[in-house]
C-alpha positions in Angstrom: -6.9 76.5 36.5 -9.6 79.1 35.7 -7.0 81.2 34.3 -6.0 78.7 32.0 -9.8 78.0 30.9 -10.0 81.7 30.0 -7.0 81.3 28.0 -8.3 78.4 25.9 -11.8 80.1 25.4 -9.8 83.4 24.2 -7.7 81.2 21.6 -10.6 78.6 20.5 -13.2 81.2 19.8 -10.7 84.3 18.2 -9.6 81.0 15.4 -13.1 79.1 15.3 -14.8 82.3 14.3 -12.3 83.8 11.9 -13.0 83.5 8.0 -10.3 81.1 7.0 -11.3 78.5 9.5 -14.8 78.5 8.3 -13.8 78.7 4.1 -10.6 76.1 5.0 -13.2 73.5 6.9 -16.1 73.6 4.7 -14.2 73.6 1.5 -11.5 70.9 2.7 -13.4 68.1 2.1 -14.5 69.3 -1.5 -11.3 69.5 -2.5 -9.7 66.4 -1.7 -12.4 64.6 -3.4 -11.4 67.5 -6.5 -7.9 66.0 -6.1 -8.7 62.3 -5.6 -10.6 63.0 -8.9 -8.1 65.0 -10.5 -5.1 62.6 -9.3 -7.3 59.6 -11.1 -8.1 61.4 -14.1 -4.1 62.3 -14.4 -3.3 59.1 -13.7 -5.4 57.9 -16.6 -4.9 60.5 -19.1 -1.1 61.0 -18.5 0.2 57.3 -19.1 3.1 56.9 -21.8 2.3 55.1 -24.8 5.6 53.6 -26.3 5.6 52.0 -29.9 8.3 49.5 -30.2 9.6 47.8 -33.2 11.0 44.5 -32.5 14.0 42.6 -33.7 13.5 38.8 -33.4 15.1 35.9 -34.8 13.7 33.0 -32.8 10.0 33.4 -34.3 8.4 32.8 -31.7 7.9 35.6 -29.6 5.8 37.4 -32.2 2.9 35.1 -31.5 3.4 35.6 -27.2 4.0 39.6 -26.8 0.8 41.1 -26.3 -0.1 44.5 -26.7 -1.5 47.1 -23.7 -2.3 50.5 -23.3 0.9 51.4 -22.5 2.8 49.4 -25.3 2.2 48.5 -28.4 4.9 45.9 -30.2 5.7 45.5 -33.8 7.5 43.2 -35.8 8.8 45.3 -39.1 11.3 44.3 -41.8 14.7 46.5 -42.4 14.7 48.6 -39.3 17.4 48.7 -37.0 19.3 51.0 -34.6 19.6 53.6 -37.1 16.4 54.4 -38.5 13.7 53.1 -35.9 13.0 56.5 -35.4 12.5 57.8 -38.8 9.7 55.1 -39.0 7.7 56.2 -35.9 9.1 53.9 -33.4 9.8 55.5 -29.9 12.3 52.5 -28.9 13.6 49.3 -30.5 13.8 45.6 -28.9 16.7 43.6 -30.2 16.5 39.8 -29.2 19.2 37.6 -29.5 18.6 33.9 -30.2 17.5 32.0 -27.5 18.9 28.8 -26.7 18.1 25.9 -23.9 19.6 26.8 -20.3 22.0 29.9 -21.9 21.8 33.4 -20.3 21.0 35.6 -23.5 20.6 39.6 -23.1 18.4 41.5 -25.2 18.7 45.2 -25.6 16.3 48.0 -25.6 17.6 51.0 -27.6 15.0 54.3 -27.0 16.0 58.4 -27.3 13.7 58.9 -24.4 14.5 56.9 -21.3 12.1 54.7 -20.3 10.5 53.9 -16.8 11.6 51.1 -14.6 7.8 49.5 -14.2 7.5 49.5 -18.3 11.0 48.0 -18.5 9.9 45.2 -16.3 6.6 45.0 -17.5 8.7 44.0 -21.2 10.9 41.6 -19.2 7.9 39.8 -17.9 6.6 39.6 -21.1 9.8 38.1 -23.0 10.0 36.0 -20.1 6.5 34.3 -20.0 6.7 33.8 -23.9 9.7 32.1 -24.0 8.3 30.0 -20.8 5.3 29.6 -23.4 7.5 28.4 -26.0 9.5 25.7 -23.9 5.8 23.9 -22.8 5.4 23.9 -26.8 8.5 22.2 -27.2 7.5 19.7 -24.5 4.2 18.6 -26.4 1.9 20.9 -25.3 -0.5 23.2 -28.2 -0.2 27.1 -28.2 -4.5 26.9 -27.8 -4.2 24.6 -24.8 -1.7 27.4 -23.0 -4.3 29.9 -24.0 -7.3 28.1 -22.8 -5.4 27.7 -19.2 -4.0 31.3 -19.0 -7.7 32.6 -19.5 -9.5 30.2 -17.3 -7.1 30.4 -14.5 -7.7 34.0 -13.2 -10.9 33.3 -11.6 -9.1 33.0 -8.0 -9.1 36.0 -5.8 -7.3 36.3 -2.5 -9.4 36.9 0.5 -7.6 37.8 4.1 -8.7 37.0 7.3 -7.9 37.9 11.0 -8.1 35.3 13.2 -9.4 36.7 16.8 -10.1 33.9 19.1 -12.6 31.3 18.0 -13.7 34.3 15.6 -12.3 35.6 11.7 -12.7 38.9 10.5 -12.1 39.8 7.1 -9.5 42.0 6.3 -8.1 44.5 3.4 -4.5 45.1 3.0 -4.9 47.8 0.8 -7.4 49.6 2.9 -5.2 49.3 5.7 -2.2 50.6 3.7 -4.3 53.3 3.0 -6.3 54.5 5.8 -2.1 54.7 7.5 -0.9 56.4 5.1 -3.4 58.6 5.3 -3.4 59.1 8.9 0.2 59.3 9.3 -0.1 62.7 6.8 -2.6 64.3 8.7 -0.7 64.0 11.7 2.4 65.2 10.2 0.7 68.1 8.8 -1.3 68.9 11.2 1.8 68.8 13.6 3.6 71.5 11.4 0.6 73.4 11.0 -0.7 73.7 14.5 2.6 73.7 15.7 3.6 76.5 14.2 0.4 78.7 14.6 1.1 78.2 18.3 4.8 79.6 17.9 3.6 82.3 15.5 0.9 83.2 18.5 3.9 83.3 21.3 6.3 85.1 18.8 3.5 87.7 17.9 2.3 88.6 22.0 5.8 88.6 22.8 7.4 91.2 19.8 3.9 93.0 20.7 5.0 93.2 24.3 1.3 92.2 25.1 2.5 89.0 27.1 4.2 91.5 29.7 0.3 92.5 30.1 -0.9 89.1 30.3 1.7 87.6 32.6 1.0 90.4 35.0 -2.6 88.7 36.0 -1.5 85.1 35.1 1.5 82.6 35.3 4.1 82.0 32.4 3.1 78.2 32.6 -0.6 79.2 32.3 -0.4 81.3 29.3 1.5 78.7 27.3 -0.8 75.7 28.1 -3.6 77.9 27.8 -2.4 78.8 24.1 -1.2 75.0 23.3 -4.4 73.4 24.5 -6.8 76.3 22.6 -5.2 75.9 19.2 -5.2 71.9 19.5 -9.1 72.6 19.9 -9.8 74.2 16.7 -7.6 71.3 15.0 -10.1 68.3 16.7 -13.1 70.6 15.5 -11.8 70.8 12.4 -11.1 67.1 12.2 -14.8 66.2 13.6 -16.2 68.8 10.9 -14.6 66.8 8.3 -15.7 63.4 9.7 -19.4 64.5 9.4 -19.2 66.8 6.1 -17.6 63.4 4.2 -19.8 61.2 5.4 -23.0 63.5 4.8 -21.2 64.1 1.1 -21.5 60.6 1.0 -24.9 60.0 2.0 -26.1 62.5 -0.5 -23.8 61.3 -3.3 -25.8 57.6 -2.7 -29.2 59.4 -2.8 -28.9 60.4 -6.3 -28.1 56.9 -7.2 -31.0 55.3 -9.4 -33.5 53.2 -7.3 -32.9 49.9 -9.3 -29.2 50.4 -8.2 -29.9 51.2 -4.7 -32.2 48.5 -4.3 -29.5 45.9 -6.0 -27.0 47.4 -3.5 -29.1 46.8 -0.9 -29.6 43.2 -1.7 -26.0 42.7 -2.2 -25.3 44.0 1.2 -28.0 41.9 2.8 -27.2 38.4 1.0 -23.4 38.9 1.3 -22.4 39.8 -2.4 -24.9 37.6 -4.1 -28.0 38.3 -5.7 -31.1 36.7 -4.5 -32.6 33.5 -6.0 -34.7 34.5 -9.0 -33.5 37.9 -9.4 -31.6 39.1 -12.3 -28.2 39.7 -12.1 -26.5 43.0 -10.5 -25.6 45.5 -12.8 -21.8 46.4 -13.1 -22.0 49.9 -10.9 -24.1 48.0 -7.8 -21.3 45.0 -8.0 -18.6 48.4 -7.8 -20.8 50.2 -5.3 -21.2 46.8 -3.3 -17.6 46.0 -3.4 -15.9 49.8 -2.4 -18.6 49.6 1.1 -17.6 46.0 1.8 -14.0 46.8 1.4 -14.6 50.0 4.0 -16.7 47.8 6.3 -13.5 45.1 6.9 -11.6 48.1 8.8 -12.2 48.7 12.3 -13.1 51.9 12.1 -14.6 52.7 16.1 -10.8 51.5 16.9 -9.2 53.8 13.9 -10.6 56.9 14.5 -10.4 56.6 18.4 -6.6 55.9 18.1 -6.3 58.9 15.8 -8.1 61.2 18.0 -5.5 60.2 20.9 -2.6 60.5 18.8 -3.5 63.8 17.1 -3.7 65.0 20.7 -0.9 63.4 22.3 1.5 64.5 19.3 -0.1 67.8 19.2 1.0 68.4 23.2 4.3 66.4 22.4 5.4 68.8 19.3 3.0 72.1 20.5 4.9 72.6 23.8 8.2 72.2 22.2 7.1 75.1 19.4 5.7 77.4 22.2 9.4 77.4 23.6 11.0 78.3 20.6 8.4 81.0 20.3 8.8 82.7 23.8 13.0 82.9 22.6 12.6 84.3 19.5 12.6 88.1 18.8 12.3 90.5 15.6 14.4 87.8 13.6 12.2 84.8 12.2 15.7 83.3 10.8 16.3 82.6 14.5 13.0 80.9 14.5 14.2 78.7 11.6 17.5 77.5 13.0 15.7 76.8 16.3 12.7 74.9 14.4 15.1 72.2 12.7 15.8 70.2 15.9 12.1 69.7 15.8 11.3 69.3 12.3 13.8 66.9 11.8 12.2 63.9 13.6 8.6 65.0 12.2 10.1 64.4 8.8 12.0 61.4 10.1 8.7 59.8 11.2 7.0 60.5 8.0 9.3 58.6 6.0 9.5 55.9 8.6 5.5 55.7 8.3 5.7 55.3 4.6 8.1 52.5 5.0 5.2 51.1 7.4 2.3 51.0 5.5 3.8 48.4 3.7 5.8 46.3 6.3 4.1 47.1 9.6 5.6 44.0 11.6 9.2 44.9 11.7 11.3 45.7 14.2 11.9 49.5 12.7 8.1 49.5 13.0 7.7 48.5 16.5 10.2 50.9 18.1 9.0 53.8 16.2 5.6 53.2 17.0 6.8 53.1 21.1 9.2 56.5 20.6 7.3 59.3 21.5 8.8 61.4 18.6 7.7 59.3 16.0 4.7 56.9 17.8 1.8 59.1 16.3 2.2 58.6 13.2 3.9 55.2 13.0 1.0 53.8 15.4 -1.9 54.9 13.0 -0.2 53.3 9.9 0.5 50.0 11.9 -3.1 50.1 13.7 -4.9 50.1 10.4 -4.0 46.8 10.0 -5.6 45.6 13.5 -5.6 45.0 16.6 -4.4 42.1 18.1 -3.5 41.0 14.7 -0.8 43.4 13.4 -0.5 45.3 17.0 -0.5 43.7 20.0 -2.7 45.0 23.1 0.5 45.7 25.4 2.4 47.4 22.4 -0.6 49.7 21.7 -0.6 50.7 26.0 3.3 50.4 25.9 3.1 53.4 22.9 0.2 55.4 24.5 2.1 55.3 28.0 5.2 56.4 26.5 3.5 59.3 24.4 1.0 60.2 27.8 5.1 60.5 29.6 6.7 62.2 26.6 4.4 65.1 26.3 4.0 65.4 30.0 8.2 65.8 29.8 8.2 68.6 27.1 5.3 70.3 28.5 7.2 70.6 31.8 10.7 71.5 30.0 9.1 73.7 27.6 7.2 75.6 30.7 10.7 76.2 32.1 12.1 77.9 29.3 8.9 79.3 28.4 9.0 81.4 31.7 12.5 83.0 31.2 11.9 83.8 27.1 8.9 85.4 27.1 10.2 88.0 28.9 13.9 88.1 27.3 14.3 90.5 24.9 17.3 92.0 22.5 19.5 88.2 22.9 19.8 85.9 20.6 18.9 82.3 22.5 20.6 78.8 21.5 19.1 75.7 22.2 22.5 75.4 24.8 21.1 78.0 26.5 17.3 76.6 26.4 19.1 73.5 28.1 19.9 75.8 30.8 17.0 77.4 31.7 15.3 74.2 31.7 17.5 72.7 33.9 18.5 75.3 36.5 17.9 75.2 40.1 14.3 77.5 40.2 
């Protein structure tokens, strides 16, 4: 055990003191904030605008089709499919004469294809226009319809999780974001730190350093020391990121004007309402309060605790397999790529399932993928973000943790038997079939 601890210290200190580690650790939060800001800017500035000419024999569509930031509707005369581009339009929408209870198709002609979301938006607008016209034919005036449409947009959904006799507000959008981000982080770290373990083993083997080290420690001790040491580096990085992000957020709040800070504090103390006699809160204060209120709906101690467990468990599960592959590779990096394929495929497949589970956390595939150790680190985090026990019952969470622990114990045992033979084997091309023979042969 003392020798494993010495190897852990060596692997940990050599990487933590590395300049690349320090640069990545302290710049990553800034890069994340920059990427979010850049994505928001590009999503606003990169919006495609379509200028659509409409041919309408009905007459009532013109008053119902409303322009948006992406779509402008025009009703010019003497326009057809041959000249709409020359007159400055990107598309032409040709409507038939709509008759009651008769299915009708309308045609959209474009020089450049239109995205699905825009097509659905146009379709919804036309259906709404037809619906409004039918209501007018039934005797309801357009002015009344307009007032109803504007006045009916006051309701807002608030979801709550029932927990025994009490309930807590939840937010599906926040849960989806947390689940996606957690799954992506675990997916990336499996590859990054797993590959780091494999490269470290390969370098020691090809440089013949492993022969010297194994003269004083057992192969299994060397493998475990490398896996735990590199995993501790990853965990340190995550904890530092959390501290830095919280610190940056606190500093940013300190730069807000004092009146906005006071308004935000008042809103927090009065559950979103300004105290009697006080002026209305500014739009900025309301937005900040809404963001903070949404963030506070998540059970952060549970989410962070589960993230640390599934990060460590998933890392140990896959890192042992990466170490086994690294111990069998000689000089040719292509051998490593071919041997990595059976390891990376479950990771990629798990990430695909995670994207599905962030939107539907209670399907049968979500349950089984959160129990199987190959996919549970990512998939279970996507489900836990929706709440325990509302989305994930306690027995499901316990079963997932137990199977993951059993899974990394098995992969560590399996990889240890492969490692002890492969680390000292040179000049022979190894396949997974040979590796399994090493793993299950009698000692």
